[in-house]
N, C-alpha and C positions, 0 to 999 in steps of 0.2 A: 550154675543151678544149685550146686552144693552150698555155695556161699550164701545165696538167697535163703536157702532152707535154714541155714544157721542164724541168719539175721532176723527171721520172723519172730522167734521168742523174745529176742532183745528189743525189737521195735515195739512189740506189744507191752513189754515191761516198762519201757521208757514212757510210752503213752499213758500208762496207768499211774506212774509216779510223778509225772509232770504236775507241779502244784497249781492246778487250775483254781482251786479254792483259796489260794494264798492272796488273790487280788479280787477287788470288786470294781465294777464300773460306776463312775459318778458323772454327773452332768457338769458342764462348764459353768452354767448359770443356775440361779435359784430365784423363784418368784417370791418376793417379800410382801405379798398381800396386795400391793397396788403398783409395784414396779419391779423391774428385772435387775438383778445385781449379780456380781461374781459369786459363785458358790464357795463356801468355806472349805469344802473338800479340795477344790482346785487350788486355793491358797496354800493349804497344807501340802499338796502335791509339789508345789513350787517353793518349798520352804527355803531352798538355797538362795533364791533371789532376795528374799526378805532378810535372811540372816546376815547376808553380806553387807548390808548398809550400816548396821550398828545404830540405826536411827530409832528414837523412842517411839515414834509413830508406827514404824514397821514392826517393832516388837509388840506393840499393843494390838495391831491387826492380827499378828500371828497368834497371840494368846487367845484373842476372841475367836479366831477361826478354829483353833483346836477344840474349843468348847462347842461351837456350833456344829462342827463336823462330827463330833462324837454324838451329839443329839440326833443329827441327820441319819446316823447309822441305826437308830432305834426305829424299827419299821412298824410297830404297832402302838396303839394308843396306850395300852396297859404298860408296855415297856417304857414308853416315853414318860408317863407321869410317875413311874416308879423310880426315875432317876433321882439322886440326892439333890437337895436344893442348890448346892454349890454348882451343879451342872447347869442350872438355869433352863432346863428343857421345858417346852410347852408344846401342846398338840393343837394344831390349827386345821386339821382335816383338809378340806379342799381349798382353804384360803391361801395356803402357801405351798410351795414345792421346793424341798420335801415338806412333809406335814409336821415332823418333829424338829423344832428349831430352838435356838437360844436367842430370843428376840432382843434382849437388852445387853448381850455380851459385848458387842462392839463399843457401844456408848460407855459402858462401865470401864472397860479396859483402856479406852482412849482417855477418859477423864482421870483414871487412876495414874496413867503414865504422864499426863501433861499438867495436872494441877500441882500446886506447891505442897510439899510434905507438911503435915501438921496443921493445915489451914482448915477453916470451916468449909471452904469450897471442896476440898478433897474428901472430907467426911461425907458431905452431901452427895458427892459424885458417885459414891458407892451405893447410895440408896435411891436417888432420884430416878434412874432408869427402870427400877423394878415396878412392874405394873400389877403384880399379884400379891394380895394381902398375906397369904400364907408364906410365900417366899420372903416377903418383906419382914414378917415377924420372926422368921428363922435366921435372917441375916444379922451378923453382929453389928451393934451400934445403930440399927435402924428400927423405926417404929411406923406402923400404919396409921394414918390419920383418916378416920372413918368419915369425917365431915366432908372433905374434898377428895377422898379416895386417892391419897398420895402417900408415897413412901418417903420418909424424911429421916435424916440423921437425928438421933435422940437429942443431941446437944442443940441442934437447930430447933427442934420441936419445943424444947424448953424455953427458947428465946422468943417465941411468938405466942405467948399466952394472952395477948390482947390484940385487937384489931390495929391499934396504933403502932405497936411494936412490929407486927407483921408487915405493915405498910412501910415503916422505916427500913426494915431489913431488905424488903424487896427493892427499895430505892438504891440501897448500897450494892445489891447484886447487879442491878441495871447499869450502875455507874462503874462497875468492876472495881469497887473500892479495894485497895490493897489490904485493908483490915479483914476483908473476907477472903481475897484471892492470894495475898502475898505478892511477891514481885520476882519470881524465878523466871528464867529465860524461856522455859517451855510454854509459858502462858501465851506467847505470841502465836504459836501454832494452834493452840486451843481456841483462841479468839478468832483466828483466821477461819477455822472450821465453822464457828458460829456465825461469822459475818458473811461468808460466802453463801450460806443457805439461810435466807431470812425466815423469820417466824411469820408465816402467811397462810391464809386459808384459800388463796387464789392460785390455782394450778398454773396459770400463765406467767406468774411472777417467780416461779421456782426454776432457776437456771439449770438446764441439762448440759452436759452429762455429769457435772460435778454434784448436782443435787437431784432429788426426785421427790415428787409429791406422793405422800403415803396415804392419801385419802382425807387427811385432816390438816397436815402441815408439811413444810418443806424440810427434808432430811438429807444428810450427806450420803454419797455413794462411795463404793470402794474406789472408784476412779479418782475422786478428790483426795481420799486418804493416801492413795499410792503416789499421787503427785507430791504431796507433802512429805512422804516418806523417801522421796528421791528416787522413785522407781519408774518414773515416766519414760525415761530414755533407755533403761537397762533391762526391764522386766517383760518377759513374754506375758506374764499375768496382767500387766497394765493394759496391753492391747486387748486381751480377752475381756477384761472388765468393761472397757469402752464398748465392745461389741454387745455385751450383755445389756448395758444401759440403754442401748438403742432399741431393744425389743419393748413392745408396749402392751403385750397381752401374755397371759399365762402360757398359752400354747406356743406362741412364737418364742417365748423365753426358753422353753424346754428344747426347742429345735436349734438354738444357737450353738455352733461348734460341735465337733465330734465327741462322743463319749470318751472319757479318759480312764485309765486304770490306776488304782491306788492300792497299796498293800494293806491287807487287814491289820497287819502288825502296826502300821502307821496310824490307823484309826484307833487302835487299842492304846497306843502311846498318847494320842491326842486326848482320849478320854481321861487319862491320868494327868493331863496338863504338863507332861514332861517334854519340853521343847527339844532338849538334847536327844532324847530317844526318838522323837518324831523325825528329827533331821537324819539320824542314823538309819532308821527304818525306811525313810523315803529314798535314801541313797541305794539301799539294798533292794528296795521294792522294784527298781527298774529291772534288775536281774530276775526277780520273781515273775514280773509281768512277761518278760521275754520267754521264760521257761513255760509259763502257762500258755502262751501263744503257740508254743511248739506242740502241745498235746494233740490238737486236731490233725496237724501235719504228720506227726508220728503215727497216729492211728490210720491215716490214709495210706501211708507207705506200707504199714504192716498188712493192710487189707490187699493192697496191690500186689505185694510180694507173695501173699498166700494164694491169690488168684492165679498168678503165673505158674506157681507150683501145682 
């Protein structure tokens, strides 16, 4: 009895200091407006899987995920739109889940990683995914074309000052002319992504689970990217992505998988784009999550011991 009496203050103190606020719960999947995909926070949580491959595609996925996860942590529209343009955050209210996302982060990072350095294709890859005029205007080397509401590389925009020039350049792009794309080895992966998911307005011709129909065209999913990153047989995240892609509604997407815990420090590092820090905090986050999970148990033990006394 004396021992229990001594333990009560200690149990109460431990329950109080257990870092419940050090972690947040995130969903396994996120609704991307018209299809269900793996959440960026889940990718960040499993950073060790990605970092182990040393693959350019995996690195690109990880960089994009850190941006998107940092946006997802912004819970209000004011906080979302207040993010710097580099963050790429946009608020979609009920259209997506979560509401604050970085919609073009994956495409920009994939293109940046896989296009050949110094080529026109690489310059354009940093501009083409941007769908907002203000963010396009703020991005280095990009300019917003008001006529067709497209973000283009300034160099490219200067080359299409007539319909004939624009048509000729489009033909070069469609033929994947080395004068535009270069000939580096990473192009093979980039072209595979483009070829697997065809440009189509027909839902039935968009192959799942590698691709998904976003309401207007066929786009790649995290499942395809993980296959190309060499994670199909080694990553828990790959299985999770496949499960997400199978969900067909916003509600069913939210219900896939159990909630997971991720350290606040990991999301903070993600907001800074510091992959090394993300990896370090993700490793230590497991300990924080375990400690946070102890808080209710410690409180219950303290209450039980006090009741006995």
